[in-house]
N, C-alpha and C positions, 0 to 999 in steps of 0.2 A: 516437547510442546505440551502446554497445559490446556490450550483453548483455541478453537477455531470458531469464528463468527461469520455467518453469511448474512448480508444485508440485501434483501430482494426487492425487486420492482422499483429500483432507483430510476427516476425520469432521465437523469444524466449521471452516468457512472463517475466521471471525473469530478463533477461538483459534489456528488455524495462522498467520494473519497476525501475531497478537500475538507468538507464539514466534519467527517469523522476524524481526520488528522487533527484539526483544530480542537475538537473535543478531547482527544487523547492527550494532546500537549497541555491543555488547560488542567487536565487531571494528573499531570506530572509524568506522563509516559514519554519515552523516547521512541520515535517512529522511523522505520526504514520503509521507503516506498519503492517497490520493485516495478520499474517501468522498463521492460526489456528492449524497447526500441527508442531511438533518439527523439523522433517526432512526438511520441507519447510523453516522454519525459519532459520535453519542452512545453507541451501543452499543459501538463500538470503544474509545472513550475509557474507558468504564466497565470494560470487560474488561481494558484495560491496567493498571488500578488493582488489579484483583482476581485476575487469572490467576496471577500469581506473586507472592504477598504478600511474600516474602523478598527479591525483587530488583526495585527500582524502575526503571522506564524513564521518564526525563524526557520529557514531552510536553506540547504546548500546541496550541491551535487556530490557525488562520491569522491571526486578528485580534489575537492577543496581541502586545504590544510585545517579548516575549521570543522570538518566533519566529526571528529571525535567529541567536540564540545557543542554541537548544534543539535537541537532536539529533533529535527526532521532532516533526513538525508535521502535524497532521490538517487537510486542506484539502477544500473542496467545489468549488474551482475551481483550475485550474493556470495562471491568468493571470499571476501574479507570484509564483512559489515562492520561499521564502526561501533555498533551496539546490538544487543539481541532481545530487546524488550518487545516491541510490536512490529509486525510486518504487514503492510498493506500490499496485496498483490494486484497489480493492474494488468498482468499478463493473461493470456488465454489458457496457459497450461500451468501445472503444478510448478511453483517456483523451486528450483534446485537448491537444496540447503535450507528449506523452510523449518526443519526440525530444530534448528538452533534457537528459534525465537520462542518467547513465552506465550505469545498470542499471534495468531494469524487472522487477518481480516480480508474477506472476499466481498466485493461489491458487485452486485448483479443487476444490470439494467433491464429495461423492458424491451430492448432491442432483441429482435428474433434470433440473431446470431450469437448473442451473449449468453442466452439461457442454455443452449446445449453444451457450450464450453464449460459453463459453471457446473452442470450436471456431471461432465466428465471429471472435473476437479474434485467434486464431492465424492465420486466413485473412487477416485485415486487416494483421497484421504481415508476413506472407509477401508480400502484394501490395506492400507498401512496400519490399520487399527486405531485411527484417530477419530 
């Protein structure tokens, strides 16, 4: 892994992640979004459709046959990602297999429960020498 970026004080974690996703795709990156639970994955998917109605961000779920050709893939597991450019972590823990990505993005909201979880992730990356 070359780089980890933390975005702090996001008013809405998912909205900020969608915005970051759109910017990354506009810059030519391919993005894997790690959403470890089904409800979170669905909320993120719905938000990508509605957040910026004028600018569509192509995205699919990990089981789609189009995943290898789509710039944004929402996954619940990182066992076999379709690409390894940018990983956006929406989970509360270190994403297993994050080392295979060129860049990892962590979005931290102002929510009181999100901040301690982000600190634990930061400590975990630090312990790994990242």
